[in-house]
DOPAKOL-755172 format. One record per atom (N, C-alpha, C, O, CB): y, z, x; atom name; residue number from 0. Coordinates in steps of 0.05 Angstrom, whole numbers, plus 5000, padded with zeros to 4 digits. Glycine has a CB too. Layout:
N
R Y Z X CA NUM
...
***
This chain:
115
R 5600 2137 6411 N 0
R 5564 2137 6403 CA 0
R 5556 2110 6425 C 0
R 5571 2090 6423 O 0
R 5554 2128 6358 CB 0
R 5541 2110 6438 N 1
R 5525 2096 6458 CA 1
R 5498 2089 6451 C 1
R 5482 2108 6453 O 1
R 5524 2112 6482 CB 1
R 5486 2064 6442 N 2
R 5464 2062 6424 CA 2
R 5436 2056 6452 C 2
R 5442 2037 6466 O 2
R 5471 2030 6397 CB 2
R 5417 2067 6458 N 3
R 5401 2065 6472 CA 3
R 5390 2040 6490 C 3
R 5387 2021 6475 O 3
R 5390 2074 6460 CB 3
R 5384 2036 6507 N 4
R 5380 1996 6514 CA 4
R 5353 2006 6509 C 4
R 5341 1991 6524 O 4
R 5388 1974 6553 CB 4
R 5338 2018 6500 N 5
R 5318 2023 6494 CA 5
R 5308 2011 6465 C 5
R 5289 1997 6457 O 5
R 5319 2047 6498 CB 5
R 5327 2022 6456 N 6
R 5329 2014 6428 CA 6
R 5335 1991 6413 C 6
R 5326 1981 6393 O 6
R 5342 2027 6419 CB 6
R 5355 1985 6432 N 7
R 5362 1950 6421 CA 7
R 5341 1927 6438 C 7
R 5345 1902 6436 O 7
R 5402 1940 6431 CB 7
R 5316 1941 6458 N 8
R 5304 1918 6466 CA 8
R 5279 1920 6436 C 8
R 5263 1902 6432 O 8
R 5292 1921 6503 CB 8
R 5279 1938 6424 N 9
R 5255 1948 6409 CA 9
R 5269 1938 6391 C 9
R 5252 1921 6384 O 9
R 5244 1979 6406 CB 9
R 5292 1932 6372 N 10
R 5296 1918 6361 CA 10
R 5302 1889 6369 C 10
R 5310 1874 6350 O 10
R 5308 1929 6351 CB 10
R 5301 1883 6386 N 11
R 5300 1851 6389 CA 11
R 5273 1836 6393 C 11
R 5269 1812 6392 O 11
R 5315 1842 6414 CB 11
R 5258 1855 6396 N 12
R 5218 1860 6401 CA 12
R 5214 1847 6369 C 12
R 5205 1825 6362 O 12
R 5201 1907 6404 CB 12
R 5226 1872 6352 N 13
R 5218 1873 6323 CA 13
R 5231 1835 6315 C 13
R 5216 1818 6305 O 13
R 5240 1906 6303 CB 13
R 5253 1832 6322 N 14
R 5266 1806 6312 CA 14
R 5246 1785 6310 C 14
R 5235 1775 6290 O 14
R 5288 1797 6330 CB 14
R 5242 1778 6341 N 15
R 5223 1765 6359 CA 15
R 5198 1759 6343 C 15
R 5190 1737 6337 O 15
R 5217 1782 6384 CB 15
R 5187 1779 6336 N 16
R 5154 1780 6318 CA 16
R 5168 1767 6288 C 16
R 5160 1747 6276 O 16
R 5135 1823 6313 CB 16
R 5181 1777 6284 N 17
R 5188 1768 6248 CA 17
R 5198 1730 6245 C 17
R 5196 1715 6226 O 17
R 5225 1793 6234 CB 17
R 5210 1725 6274 N 18
R 5219 1698 6272 CA 18
R 5203 1683 6281 C 18
R 5203 1660 6272 O 18
R 5240 1694 6283 CB 18
R 5181 1694 6305 N 19
R 5158 1679 6307 CA 19
R 5137 1670 6285 C 19
R 5128 1647 6281 O 19
R 5146 1690 6322 CB 19
R 5131 1700 6270 N 20
R 5110 1694 6252 CA 20
R 5120 1671 6233 C 20
R 5105 1655 6222 O 20
R 5103 1720 6237 CB 20
R 5151 1673 6230 N 21
R 5148 1650 6199 CA 21
R 5152 1627 6216 C 21
R 5142 1609 6203 O 21
R 5178 1653 6167 CB 21
R 5164 1615 6244 N 22
R 5157 1594 6258 CA 22
R 5133 1578 6254 C 22
R 5131 1559 6240 O 22
R 5158 1600 6279 CB 22
R 5111 1590 6272 N 23
R 5084 1591 6264 CA 23
R 5070 1582 6250 C 23
R 5055 1562 6254 O 23
R 5079 1604 6260 CB 23
R 5072 1601 6220 N 24
R 5068 1592 6196 CA 24
R 5069 1566 6175 C 24
R 5054 1559 6156 O 24
R 5077 1604 6190 CB 24
R 5092 1553 6184 N 25
R 5110 1533 6180 CA 25
R 5101 1508 6190 C 25
R 5110 1487 6182 O 25
R 5134 1540 6189 CB 25
R 5079 1511 6212 N 26
R 5075 1480 6229 CA 26
R 5058 1474 6210 C 26
R 5044 1488 6195 O 26
R 5062 1476 6264 CB 26
R 5062 1437 6216 N 27
R 5030 1439 6196 CA 27
R 5012 1422 6215 C 27
R 5019 1408 6235 O 27
R 5030 1420 6158 CB 27
R 4984 1427 6205 N 28
R 4959 1420 6217 CA 28
R 4963 1409 6250 C 28
R 4957 1417 6272 O 28
R 4945 1398 6197 CB 28
R 4978 1384 6238 N 29
R 4979 1366 6259 CA 29
R 4994 1364 6283 C 29
R 4997 1344 6298 O 29
R 4983 1348 6250 CB 29
R 5003 1388 6285 N 30
R 5024 1401 6311 CA 30
R 5008 1413 6317 C 30
R 5002 1404 6340 O 30
R 5051 1417 6309 CB 30
R 4989 1436 6311 N 31
R 4986 1453 6327 CA 31
R 4969 1449 6351 C 31
R 4972 1469 6366 O 31
R 4979 1471 6315 CB 31
R 4951 1430 6361 N 32
R 4957 1424 6388 CA 32
R 4971 1424 6408 C 32
R 4968 1439 6427 O 32
R 4958 1413 6391 CB 32
R 4996 1396 6405 N 33
R 5017 1407 6423 CA 33
R 5037 1432 6416 C 33
R 5054 1436 6433 O 33
R 5033 1386 6427 CB 33
R 5036 1449 6396 N 34
R 5053 1474 6400 CA 34
R 5032 1494 6412 C 34
R 5045 1514 6420 O 34
R 5066 1485 6371 CB 34
R 5012 1496 6416 N 35
R 4992 1514 6436 CA 35
R 4998 1507 6461 C 35
R 5004 1524 6478 O 35
R 4959 1510 6432 CB 35
R 4998 1481 6468 N 36
R 5005 1472 6498 CA 36
R 5028 1484 6509 C 36
R 5028 1499 6529 O 36
R 5011 1443 6500 CB 36
R 5059 1473 6485 N 37
R 5081 1491 6487 CA 37
R 5085 1518 6486 C 37
R 5106 1529 6492 O 37
R 5094 1485 6472 CB 37
R 5062 1533 6478 N 38
R 5057 1560 6475 CA 38
R 5056 1574 6499 C 38
R 5072 1588 6509 O 38
R 5036 1564 6462 CB 38
R 5034 1567 6505 N 39
R 5023 1568 6526 CA 39
R 5043 1569 6556 C 39
R 5040 1586 6574 O 39
R 5006 1545 6523 CB 39
R 5070 1542 6557 N 40
R 5083 1544 6576 CA 40
R 5105 1568 6573 C 40
R 5111 1577 6595 O 40
R 5092 1517 6581 CB 40
R 5120 1582 6551 N 41
R 5130 1595 6540 CA 41
R 5123 1618 6554 C 41
R 5138 1632 6569 O 41
R 5127 1592 6518 CB 41
R 5091 1623 6544 N 42
R 5085 1651 6551 CA 42
R 5080 1656 6583 C 42
R 5075 1677 6593 O 42
R 5060 1659 6536 CB 42
R 5085 1630 6597 N 43
R 5087 1648 6634 CA 43
R 5108 1648 6636 C 43
R 5116 1653 6658 O 43
R 5076 1638 6664 CB 43
R 5123 1642 6619 N 44
R 5159 1647 6626 CA 44
R 5156 1671 6620 C 44
R 5156 1687 6638 O 44
R 5185 1633 6608 CB 44
R 5153 1678 6595 N 45
R 5150 1708 6588 CA 45
R 5140 1732 6600 C 45
R 5144 1756 6597 O 45
R 5140 1710 6571 CB 45
R 5118 1711 6621 N 46
R 5098 1737 6647 CA 46
R 5113 1744 6657 C 46
R 5118 1768 6657 O 46
R 5076 1732 6671 CB 46
R 5131 1721 6673 N 47
R 5149 1733 6692 CA 47
R 5176 1746 6678 C 47
R 5192 1754 6694 O 47
R 5157 1711 6712 CB 47
R 5181 1748 6657 N 48
R 5209 1759 6652 CA 48
R 5197 1795 6643 C 48
R 5213 1814 6646 O 48
R 5229 1736 6620 CB 48
R 5171 1797 6635 N 49
R 5160 1817 6629 CA 49
R 5162 1831 6664 C 49
R 5180 1846 6672 O 49
R 5132 1810 6612 CB 49
R 5151 1828 6671 N 50
R 5148 1833 6706 CA 50
R 5177 1842 6712 C 50
R 5184 1866 6713 O 50
R 5139 1800 6729 CB 50
R 5191 1824 6715 N 51
R 5224 1830 6721 CA 51
R 5229 1858 6705 C 51
R 5235 1878 6719 O 51
R 5248 1802 6707 CB 51
R 5225 1860 6672 N 52
R 5230 1884 6665 CA 52
R 5218 1909 6666 C 52
R 5229 1930 6659 O 52
R 5233 1882 6648 CB 52
R 5190 1907 6676 N 53
R 5177 1928 6683 CA 53
R 5186 1948 6709 C 53
R 5191 1971 6713 O 53
R 5152 1917 6686 CB 53
R 5185 1915 6731 N 54
R 5201 1920 6755 CA 54
R 5222 1938 6765 C 54
R 5223 1956 6782 O 54
R 5210 1903 6759 CB 54
R 5241 1927 6747 N 55
R 5270 1939 6747 CA 55
R 5272 1956 6736 C 55
R 5291 1968 6747 O 55
R 5288 1927 6740 CB 55
R 5265 1970 6717 N 56
R 5269 1994 6699 CA 56
R 5270 2018 6721 C 56
R 5263 2020 6744 O 56
R 5244 1999 6675 CB 56
R 5281 2035 6704 N 57
R 5283 2057 6727 CA 57
R 5262 2078 6702 C 57
R 5243 2089 6713 O 57
R 5326 2070 6739 CB 57
R 5263 2080 6684 N 58
R 5247 2100 6666 CA 58
R 5221 2095 6654 C 58
R 5216 2071 6650 O 58
R 5261 2107 6645 CB 58
R 5204 2110 6647 N 59
R 5176 2106 6649 CA 59
R 5175 2088 6622 C 59
R 5164 2066 6621 O 59
R 5156 2136 6650 CB 59
R 5185 2096 6604 N 60
R 5181 2077 6578 CA 60
R 5187 2045 6581 C 60
R 5180 2024 6569 O 60
R 5200 2087 6554 CB 60
R 5202 2050 6600 N 61
R 5210 2015 6604 CA 61
R 5184 1997 6617 C 61
R 5172 1978 6608 O 61
R 5239 2011 6631 CB 61
R 5181 2014 6642 N 62
R 5152 2006 6660 CA 62
R 5130 2003 6639 C 62
R 5116 1982 6640 O 62
R 5142 2031 6684 CB 62
R 5125 2017 6625 N 63
R 5098 2023 6599 CA 63
R 5105 2002 6586 C 63
R 5087 1985 6591 O 63
R 5098 2052 6577 CB 63
R 5123 1992 6569 N 64
R 5129 1970 6556 CA 64
R 5131 1947 6569 C 64
R 5123 1927 6558 O 64
R 5147 1973 6545 CB 64
R 5143 1947 6590 N 65
R 5141 1918 6609 CA 65
R 5107 1907 6618 C 65
R 5099 1884 6619 O 65
R 5159 1926 6642 CB 65
R 5091 1931 6624 N 66
R 5073 1934 6639 CA 66
R 5057 1923 6613 C 66
R 5046 1902 6619 O 66
R 5069 1963 6654 CB 66
R 5051 1929 6585 N 67
R 5042 1922 6558 CA 67
R 5056 1892 6553 C 67
R 5039 1877 6544 O 67
R 5051 1946 6534 CB 67
R 5076 1882 6556 N 68
R 5082 1851 6550 CA 68
R 5077 1837 6573 C 68
R 5078 1813 6570 O 68
R 5113 1844 6541 CB 68
R 5071 1845 6594 N 69
R 5053 1841 6616 CA 69
R 5025 1823 6604 C 69
R 5019 1799 6602 O 69
R 5045 1874 6629 CB 69
R 5013 1847 6598 N 70
R 4993 1846 6588 CA 70
R 4983 1823 6558 C 70
R 4965 1806 6559 O 70
R 4992 1872 6587 CB 70
R 4995 1829 6536 N 71
R 4993 1818 6520 CA 71
R 5005 1782 6522 C 71
R 4999 1762 6509 O 71
R 5002 1837 6504 CB 71
R 5020 1784 6540 N 72
R 5031 1757 6543 CA 72
R 5005 1740 6556 C 72
R 5000 1720 6544 O 72
R 5060 1756 6563 CB 72
R 4987 1746 6580 N 73
R 4969 1742 6593 CA 73
R 4947 1734 6580 C 73
R 4935 1713 6586 O 73
R 4966 1759 6606 CB 73
R 4938 1751 6559 N 74
R 4923 1743 6532 CA 74
R 4927 1724 6520 C 74
R 4907 1713 6512 O 74
R 4924 1755 6514 CB 74
R 4949 1714 6516 N 75
R 4962 1699 6498 CA 75
R 4955 1672 6513 C 75
R 4941 1653 6506 O 75
R 4995 1708 6493 CB 75
R 4968 1674 6534 N 76
R 4953 1651 6558 CA 76
R 4938 1642 6559 C 76
R 4939 1618 6556 O 76
R 4946 1654 6578 CB 76
R 4911 1655 6563 N 77
R 4895 1657 6569 CA 77
R 4875 1647 6540 C 77
R 4857 1629 6542 O 77
R 4896 1680 6582 CB 77
R 4881 1660 6518 N 78
R 4872 1654 6489 CA 78
R 4884 1625 6474 C 78
R 4873 1611 6458 O 78
R 4880 1679 6471 CB 78
R 4906 1623 6484 N 79
R 4913 1595 6472 CA 79
R 4907 1571 6495 C 79
R 4908 1548 6486 O 79
R 4948 1595 6461 CB 79
R 4901 1575 6530 N 80
R 4884 1555 6534 CA 80
R 4858 1550 6531 C 80
R 4848 1530 6541 O 80
R 4887 1550 6551 CB 80
R 4838 1575 6511 N 81
R 4811 1562 6504 CA 81
R 4815 1552 6474 C 81
R 4797 1539 6464 O 81
R 4783 1584 6508 CB 81
R 4833 1556 6462 N 82
R 4835 1548 6431 CA 82
R 4847 1518 6437 C 82
R 4836 1499 6426 O 82
R 4859 1572 6409 CB 82
R 4872 1513 6455 N 83
R 4872 1488 6466 CA 83
R 4850 1466 6466 C 83
R 4847 1446 6451 O 83
R 4875 1494 6489 CB 83
R 4832 1481 6495 N 84
R 4812 1465 6496 CA 84
R 4797 1456 6479 C 84
R 4792 1432 6478 O 84
R 4802 1470 6508 CB 84
R 4782 1479 6456 N 85
R 4771 1481 6435 CA 85
R 4774 1452 6407 C 85
R 4758 1441 6393 O 85
R 4784 1508 6428 CB 85
R 4805 1451 6411 N 86
R 4810 1437 6394 CA 86
R 4813 1407 6402 C 86
R 4815 1390 6384 O 86
R 4830 1447 6383 CB 86
R 4814 1400 6424 N 87
R 4816 1386 6442 CA 87
R 4783 1367 6436 C 87
R 4777 1347 6424 O 87
R 4823 1404 6469 CB 87
R 4771 1382 6448 N 88
R 4746 1370 6450 CA 88
R 4728 1370 6417 C 88
R 4703 1367 6415 O 88
R 4730 1388 6474 CB 88
R 4748 1373 6396 N 89
R 4733 1362 6372 CA 89
R 4743 1335 6367 C 89
R 4730 1319 6354 O 89
R 4735 1380 6345 CB 89
R 4770 1327 6379 N 90
R 4780 1296 6386 CA 90
R 4760 1288 6392 C 90
R 4753 1269 6377 O 90
R 4800 1289 6407 CB 90
R 4738 1295 6417 N 91
R 4724 1266 6430 CA 91
R 4703 1245 6412 C 91
R 4689 1248 6392 O 91
R 4703 1276 6457 CB 91
R 4707 1234 6420 N 92
R 4681 1219 6411 CA 92
R 4654 1231 6419 C 92
R 4648 1237 6442 O 92
R 4681 1192 6422 CB 92
R 4633 1234 6391 N 93
R 4613 1239 6400 CA 93
R 4597 1222 6408 C 93
R 4600 1198 6400 O 93
R 4604 1252 6388 CB 93
R 4573 1229 6429 N 94
R 4552 1199 6434 CA 94
R 4528 1203 6420 C 94
R 4514 1223 6420 O 94
R 4542 1191 6468 CB 94
R 4523 1179 6408 N 95
R 4500 1176 6391 CA 95
R 4473 1187 6399 C 95
R 4464 1187 6421 O 95
R 4495 1149 6388 CB 95
R 4462 1197 6377 N 96
R 4438 1206 6389 CA 96
R 4413 1189 6399 C 96
R 4402 1173 6383 O 96
R 4430 1222 6373 CB 96
R 4404 1191 6422 N 97
R 4377 1175 6424 CA 97
R 4362 1166 6412 C 97
R 4355 1183 6396 O 97
R 4364 1181 6432 CB 97
R 4351 1149 6408 N 98
R 4328 1134 6389 CA 98
R 4310 1135 6410 C 98
R 4313 1134 6435 O 98
R 4333 1102 6376 CB 98
R 4281 1141 6387 N 99
R 4252 1146 6403 CA 99
R 4246 1123 6419 C 99
R 4254 1103 6409 O 99
R 4226 1151 6383 CB 99
R 4231 1120 6446 N 100
R 4216 1097 6451 CA 100
R 4210 1078 6434 C 100
R 4212 1086 6411 O 100
R 4197 1102 6459 CB 100
R 4202 1056 6436 N 101
R 4183 1037 6425 CA 101
R 4156 1051 6420 C 101
R 4142 1052 6400 O 101
R 4179 1014 6445 CB 101
R 4152 1063 6447 N 102
R 4117 1061 6455 CA 102
R 4114 1087 6437 C 102
R 4093 1090 6425 O 102
R 4104 1065 6497 CB 102
R 4134 1108 6434 N 103
R 4124 1127 6427 CA 103
R 4122 1127 6397 C 103
R 4107 1142 6386 O 103
R 4135 1146 6439 CB 103
R 4136 1109 6385 N 104
R 4135 1096 6358 CA 104
R 4100 1080 6352 C 104
R 4084 1086 6335 O 104
R 4162 1071 6359 CB 104
R 4098 1063 6368 N 105
R 4075 1061 6359 CA 105
R 4047 1082 6367 C 105
R 4027 1082 6353 O 105
R 4073 1036 6364 CB 105
R 4049 1092 6383 N 106
R 4025 1105 6385 CA 106
R 4027 1127 6365 C 106
R 4005 1136 6362 O 106
R 4019 1115 6413 CB 106
R 4043 1137 6352 N 107
R 4048 1154 6333 CA 107
R 4036 1138 6306 C 107
R 4016 1146 6294 O 107
R 4079 1161 6333 CB 107
R 4052 1112 6300 N 108
R 4039 1102 6280 CA 108
R 4006 1088 6288 C 108
R 3994 1081 6268 O 108
R 4060 1082 6269 CB 108
R 3995 1084 6310 N 109
R 3968 1084 6315 CA 109
R 3950 1106 6307 C 109
R 3928 1104 6296 O 109
R 3966 1081 6339 CB 109
R 3967 1134 6316 N 110
R 3948 1161 6301 CA 110
R 3944 1161 6284 C 110
R 3920 1164 6279 O 110
R 3953 1185 6299 CB 110
R 3966 1156 6257 N 111
R 3967 1153 6235 CA 111
R 3948 1135 6229 C 111
R 3931 1147 6215 O 111
R 3990 1148 6228 CB 111
R 3942 1113 6232 N 112
R 3929 1088 6219 CA 112
R 3899 1097 6227 C 112
R 3881 1095 6210 O 112
R 3940 1054 6233 CB 112
R 3893 1108 6253 N 113
R 3877 1119 6260 CA 113
R 3852 1142 6243 C 113
R 3828 1141 6246 O 113
R 3891 1125 6275 CB 113
R 3868 1162 6228 N 114
R 3862 1184 6218 CA 114
R 3852 1170 6190 C 114
R 3844 1184 6172 O 114
R 3885 1206 6219 CB 114
***
């Protein structure tokens, strides 16, 4: 009895989801930005592997699964860069608000005194 390669690949995919879920949820918040940067690099490698899988398979199921994998990995890379950018912007120093010019204060004070 021979097991289909599609079934084996599906089992590997489900196990990868399970392991990835548990790995990501155990990361401390301080490491999320570096983790996102590394995840983007890994996802880029996954895109190459998914393209090879989609291109080298003979059946329609494999091509569809490979195409879906390419699309999901591309979304992951794009979203990862957006999240990383937003997280890095949180750590930037904010510029102090500009104080009103002294002449504007005097004009407002003079108007109040005249009233």
